[in-house]
C-alpha positions as CSV (number, residue, x, y, z in Angstrom):
1,M,-38.0,100.0,-28.7
2,S,-40.1,101.6,-31.5
3,Q,-38.6,104.4,-33.5
4,K,-39.5,107.9,-32.2
5,R,-41.7,109.9,-34.5
6,S,-43.6,113.2,-34.7
7,V,-47.3,113.2,-34.0
8,S,-49.4,112.2,-37.0
9,L,-53.2,112.5,-36.5
10,K,-56.1,110.8,-38.2
11,N,-57.7,114.0,-39.5
12,P,-56.8,114.5,-43.2
13,N,-58.8,117.8,-43.1
14,L,-55.9,119.4,-41.1
15,D,-53.6,118.9,-44.1
16,E,-56.0,121.0,-46.2
17,M,-56.2,123.9,-43.7
18,S,-53.9,126.9,-44.5
19,S,-54.2,128.3,-41.0
20,D,-55.6,127.1,-37.6
21,F,-56.6,129.2,-34.6
22,L,-56.6,127.1,-31.4
23,Y,-59.4,129.2,-30.0
24,H,-59.6,128.0,-26.4
25,L,-55.8,128.3,-26.0
26,A,-55.6,131.6,-27.9
27,V,-52.8,130.1,-30.0
28,N,-52.7,131.1,-33.6
29,V,-51.1,129.0,-36.3
30,P,-51.2,131.4,-39.3
31,D,-49.5,129.1,-41.7
32,T,-49.9,125.4,-41.2
33,K,-47.2,124.7,-43.8
34,N,-44.6,126.8,-42.1
35,T,-44.8,126.4,-38.3
36,A,-41.3,127.4,-37.4
37,D,-42.5,129.9,-34.8
38,I,-44.8,127.3,-33.1
39,K,-42.0,124.8,-33.2
40,K,-39.6,127.3,-31.6
41,Q,-42.0,127.9,-28.7
42,Y,-43.4,124.4,-28.2
43,G,-41.3,121.9,-30.2
44,H,-39.2,120.9,-27.2
45,I,-42.1,119.5,-25.3
46,K,-41.6,115.9,-24.1
47,V,-44.4,115.6,-21.5
48,V,-47.8,117.3,-21.3
49,C,-49.3,117.1,-17.7
50,L,-53.0,117.8,-17.3
51,G,-55.0,118.5,-14.2
52,G,-58.3,120.0,-13.2
53,K,-57.4,123.4,-11.6
54,D,-55.3,126.3,-12.8
55,S,-53.7,126.6,-9.4
56,R,-52.8,123.0,-9.2
57,M,-51.1,123.1,-12.5
58,L,-49.1,126.1,-11.4
59,E,-48.1,124.2,-8.2
60,L,-47.1,121.3,-10.4
61,A,-44.9,123.5,-12.6
62,K,-43.3,124.9,-9.5
63,Y,-42.7,121.4,-8.1
64,I,-41.1,120.2,-11.3
65,H,-39.0,123.4,-11.5
66,F,-37.4,122.6,-8.1
67,N,-37.6,118.8,-8.0
68,V,-36.9,117.8,-11.6
69,Y,-34.7,120.7,-12.7
70,D,-33.2,121.6,-9.3
71,G,-34.4,125.2,-9.7
72,N,-32.7,125.6,-13.0
73,S,-35.3,124.9,-15.7
74,G,-34.5,128.1,-17.5
75,S,-38.3,128.7,-17.7
76,D,-40.7,131.5,-16.6
77,Y,-42.8,128.7,-15.3
78,E,-45.3,131.1,-13.6
79,R,-46.4,132.7,-16.8
80,N,-49.8,131.5,-18.1
81,L,-49.2,130.8,-21.8
82,F,-53.0,130.5,-22.5
83,E,-54.2,133.5,-20.4
84,E,-55.7,135.2,-23.4
85,G,-58.0,132.3,-24.0
86,H,-59.7,132.9,-20.6
87,R,-60.5,129.2,-20.2
88,Y,-57.4,127.1,-19.5
89,A,-54.0,127.7,-18.0
90,G,-50.7,126.5,-19.3
91,F,-47.3,126.7,-17.7
92,M,-44.1,125.6,-19.4
93,V,-41.2,124.3,-17.2
94,G,-38.3,122.9,-19.1
95,C,-39.7,120.4,-21.6
96,V,-42.9,119.9,-19.6
97,L,-46.2,121.7,-20.3
98,C,-48.6,121.7,-17.4
99,V,-52.2,122.5,-18.5
100,S,-55.5,122.8,-16.6
101,H,-58.5,120.9,-18.1
102,G,-61.5,121.8,-15.9
103,V,-64.0,119.3,-14.5
104,G,-65.3,116.5,-16.5
105,S,-64.9,115.0,-20.0
106,S,-66.6,117.8,-21.9
107,T,-64.2,120.5,-20.7
108,M,-61.2,118.2,-21.0
109,S,-62.1,117.2,-24.5
110,V,-61.9,120.8,-25.8
111,V,-58.4,121.4,-24.5
112,L,-57.2,117.9,-25.3
113,H,-58.1,118.3,-29.0
114,E,-56.3,121.6,-29.2
115,L,-53.2,120.4,-27.3
116,I,-52.9,117.4,-29.6
117,K,-53.0,119.7,-32.6
118,L,-50.5,122.0,-30.9
119,V,-47.9,119.3,-30.5
120,R,-48.5,118.1,-34.0
121,Y,-47.9,121.6,-35.4
122,A,-44.9,122.0,-33.2
123,E,-43.5,118.7,-34.5
124,C,-43.0,117.3,-31.0
125,V,-41.5,113.8,-31.0
126,D,-43.6,111.2,-29.2
127,P,-44.9,113.5,-26.5
128,L,-46.4,111.8,-23.4
129,F,-49.7,113.0,-22.0
130,I,-50.2,112.4,-18.2
131,R,-53.3,113.4,-16.3
132,I,-52.8,114.1,-12.6
133,G,-55.9,114.3,-10.3
134,T,-57.9,113.3,-7.3
135,S,-60.6,110.6,-7.1
136,G,-62.7,108.5,-4.9
137,G,-61.3,105.1,-4.1
138,L,-62.9,101.7,-4.1
139,G,-61.7,99.2,-1.5
140,I,-58.4,101.0,-1.0
141,K,-57.4,103.5,1.7
142,P,-57.3,107.2,1.2
143,G,-54.0,108.5,-0.1
144,T,-53.5,105.5,-2.4
145,V,-52.2,106.5,-5.9
146,V,-53.9,104.6,-8.8
147,V,-52.2,104.4,-12.2
148,A,-55.0,103.5,-14.6
149,N,-54.9,100.4,-16.8
150,K,-58.2,101.1,-18.6
151,G,-60.9,103.7,-18.4
152,Y,-64.5,102.6,-17.7
153,N,-67.7,104.6,-18.3
154,G,-70.8,104.7,-16.1
155,L,-72.2,101.7,-17.9
156,L,-69.2,99.7,-16.9
157,R,-67.8,99.4,-20.4
158,S,-64.1,100.1,-21.2
159,E,-65.0,102.6,-23.8
160,Y,-65.8,106.3,-24.5
161,E,-69.1,106.9,-26.2
162,I,-69.7,110.0,-28.2
163,A,-72.3,111.1,-30.8
164,I,-70.7,112.1,-34.1
165,L,-72.9,113.3,-37.0
166,G,-75.9,111.8,-35.2
167,E,-74.4,108.4,-34.8
168,R,-73.1,106.6,-31.7
169,V,-69.3,106.1,-31.8
170,A,-67.6,104.0,-29.1
171,R,-63.8,104.0,-28.8
172,S,-61.7,101.7,-26.7
173,A,-60.4,103.4,-23.5
174,Q,-57.0,101.8,-22.8
175,F,-53.9,103.6,-21.5
176,D,-50.4,102.9,-22.8
177,E,-49.0,99.8,-21.1
178,R,-45.3,100.8,-21.4
179,L,-45.9,104.2,-19.9
180,R,-48.0,102.7,-17.1
181,K,-45.2,100.2,-16.2
182,D,-42.6,102.9,-16.3
183,L,-44.6,105.0,-13.9
184,I,-45.2,102.0,-11.6
185,A,-41.5,101.4,-11.6
186,C,-40.9,104.7,-9.9
187,T,-42.0,103.3,-6.5
188,E,-39.3,104.9,-4.4
189,V,-41.6,107.6,-3.3
190,A,-40.9,108.1,0.4
191,D,-38.9,111.1,1.3
192,A,-36.2,110.8,3.9
193,E,-38.4,112.4,6.6
194,E,-41.5,110.3,5.8
195,Q,-42.1,107.4,8.2
196,N,-43.9,105.2,5.7
197,A,-44.1,105.0,1.9
198,W,-47.6,105.3,0.4
199,D,-49.3,102.8,-1.8
200,I,-49.1,103.0,-5.6
201,I,-51.3,100.4,-7.4
202,E,-52.5,99.6,-10.9
203,G,-56.2,99.4,-11.4
204,N,-59.0,100.4,-13.7
205,T,-60.5,103.9,-13.4
206,M,-64.1,104.7,-13.9
207,G,-64.9,108.2,-15.3
208,T,-68.6,109.3,-15.2
209,D,-70.5,112.1,-16.7
210,C,-71.9,113.1,-13.2
211,F,-70.2,113.6,-9.8
212,Y,-73.3,112.6,-7.8
213,E,-75.9,110.2,-9.3
214,G,-73.5,109.0,-12.0
215,Q,-71.2,107.8,-9.2
216,G,-74.0,106.4,-7.0
217,R,-73.7,109.1,-4.4
218,L,-76.4,109.5,-1.8
219,D,-75.6,113.2,-1.0
220,G,-76.6,114.9,-4.3
221,A,-79.8,117.0,-5.0
222,S,-81.3,113.8,-6.5
223,C,-80.6,110.1,-6.2
224,T,-83.2,108.4,-8.5
225,K,-83.1,105.2,-10.4
226,A,-84.3,104.6,-13.9
227,N,-87.7,103.6,-12.6
228,G,-88.1,106.9,-10.7
229,E,-87.6,105.4,-7.3
230,P,-84.8,106.6,-5.0
231,Y,-81.8,104.3,-4.8
232,T,-80.7,103.1,-1.3
233,V,-77.5,102.5,0.5
234,D,-77.7,98.8,-0.5
235,D,-78.2,99.8,-4.2
236,K,-75.2,102.0,-4.1
237,L,-73.0,99.4,-2.4
238,N,-74.1,96.7,-4.7
239,F,-73.1,98.8,-7.7
240,L,-69.8,99.9,-6.3
241,K,-68.9,96.3,-5.3
242,C,-69.7,95.2,-8.9
243,C,-67.3,97.9,-10.1
244,H,-64.6,96.6,-7.8
245,D,-65.1,92.9,-8.1
246,E,-66.2,92.4,-11.7
247,C,-64.4,95.3,-13.5
248,G,-61.3,95.7,-11.4
249,I,-62.1,99.4,-10.8
250,R,-60.2,100.9,-8.0
251,N,-61.1,104.6,-8.3
252,I,-63.7,106.9,-9.8
253,E,-63.3,110.3,-11.4
254,M,-64.8,112.1,-14.4
255,E,-62.3,112.1,-17.3
256,A,-60.5,108.7,-17.7
257,P,-62.5,107.1,-20.6
258,M,-62.5,110.1,-22.8
259,F,-58.8,110.9,-22.1
260,A,-57.8,107.3,-22.8
261,A,-59.9,106.9,-25.9
262,L,-58.9,110.2,-27.6
263,T,-55.2,109.8,-27.0
264,L,-55.2,106.2,-28.1
265,H,-57.2,107.1,-31.2
266,C,-54.6,109.8,-32.1
267,G,-51.6,107.7,-31.4
268,I,-50.5,109.6,-28.2
269,R,-49.1,107.6,-25.3
270,A,-51.0,108.6,-22.2
271,A,-51.4,107.7,-18.5
272,D,-53.9,108.6,-15.7
273,V,-52.4,109.1,-12.2
274,C,-54.9,109.8,-9.5
275,V,-54.8,109.9,-5.7
276,T,-57.8,108.7,-3.8
277,L,-59.3,111.0,-1.1
278,L,-61.7,108.5,0.4
279,N,-63.0,104.9,0.2
280,R,-66.4,105.1,-1.4
281,L,-67.4,101.8,0.1
282,E,-67.2,103.6,3.5
283,G,-69.0,106.8,2.6
284,D,-69.5,109.6,0.1
285,Q,-67.9,112.7,1.8
286,V,-64.3,113.6,2.2
287,K,-63.4,113.7,5.9
288,S,-59.6,114.1,5.7
289,T,-58.0,117.2,7.3
290,K,-56.6,120.1,5.2
291,A,-53.1,118.9,6.0
292,Q,-54.0,115.3,4.9
293,L,-55.5,116.5,1.7
294,K,-52.5,118.6,0.8
295,D,-50.3,115.6,1.4
296,F,-52.5,113.4,-0.7
297,E,-52.6,115.8,-3.6
298,E,-48.8,116.1,-3.7
299,R,-48.4,112.3,-4.1
300,P,-49.1,112.2,-7.8
301,F,-46.8,115.2,-8.2
302,K,-44.0,113.2,-6.5
303,L,-44.5,110.1,-8.6
304,V,-44.9,111.8,-12.0
305,S,-42.0,114.2,-11.3
306,R,-39.8,111.2,-10.4
307,F,-40.7,109.6,-13.6
308,I,-40.2,112.8,-15.6
309,R,-36.7,113.2,-14.2
310,R,-35.7,109.7,-15.2
311,Y,-37.4,110.1,-18.6
312,I,-35.6,113.4,-19.4
313,I,-32.2,111.9,-18.4
314,N,-32.7,108.8,-20.5
315,S,-34.3,110.6,-23.5
316,P,-32.0,112.6,-25.9
C-alpha cells in the first residue's frame, strides 16, 4: 500500500498566492502559509461525496449520520457550510463532506476546483472523492448501480476535452481502480427486510454536455443530426448499441469524464457511483413510480455508506 500523503496539486501559482478566496463556496483562506483555522475546520475530511441536488446531499448526510455513525457523528450535519456562497451546499458529517454540484460538467467543474483546493489548504491526507447520482442505463435494468471504470464523452472517447488559452486540451478520464474495487467489494447491500439484493456492476459511464440531443434522446426540443436532418429511432438505437457493445458503456449522465479527468490530473482518488432510472434501449422517459424512484436513489447511499463505514474503521 502506498504511503498516505497530503494533497499536492499541479499548480505552482498557488504557492505564490498569499491568500485565496474560494468564491463559490464563500470560504476565505486569508493566509495560505498559515492555514491552521482551515485545517481545524476541514482537515479531518477523509471522504468528499458529491451529488447534483442540495436536498439529496442533505439526505445523504443524514443517512451517513445514522447508518455510518449510528446517530453519533458529533456533527451539526444539517448546517449548510457554503450557504453564503448561494450556489452550492455542503454538509459535514463526521469525516465526510457532502457537497452538491448542480447539473453538468460546467457547474461541477467550478465546485470541484475549489473543493480540491480546500482539502489541499486543510492538509487532508489522501481524501477520496465519490460522486453519487442518477443516470440512464444501457442494456441493464432500472435500479442497477454502476461503479464507473472510465468516463466517456459524447464522441465516445475516454477523455475530457477543454479549451485552455485557446488550445484544445484532452485529459484521460479514468477512475481509481483500487477505490472502484473496494466499492464493488461492498456487495452485501440487501437489508434484512428486502426480498432480493439489487445489482451492482462495473462499467464505463458516458457523460455528455447535453441531456437531450447529446444523449440521442427523441423527446427534446430538437433532435437534429450534423447534416440538419432529424435523427430517427433507428439512428438513436444504433448509436446507443455502439456505446454498449464497442465502448462497454453501461450508463449515461453528464459529469463522469470531467470528474474523472480533473481528479486524476490532481492526484485525487475518485469514483463515480450512479443508479440507473431506466434502460435507454427501451425508451427515453422515466416511468418508474415515486416509491420506486426513492428506492433507486437510496441504493448508491447504501453502497457508499457501507464502504465509508469500513473505510473509517480501517483507516487511522
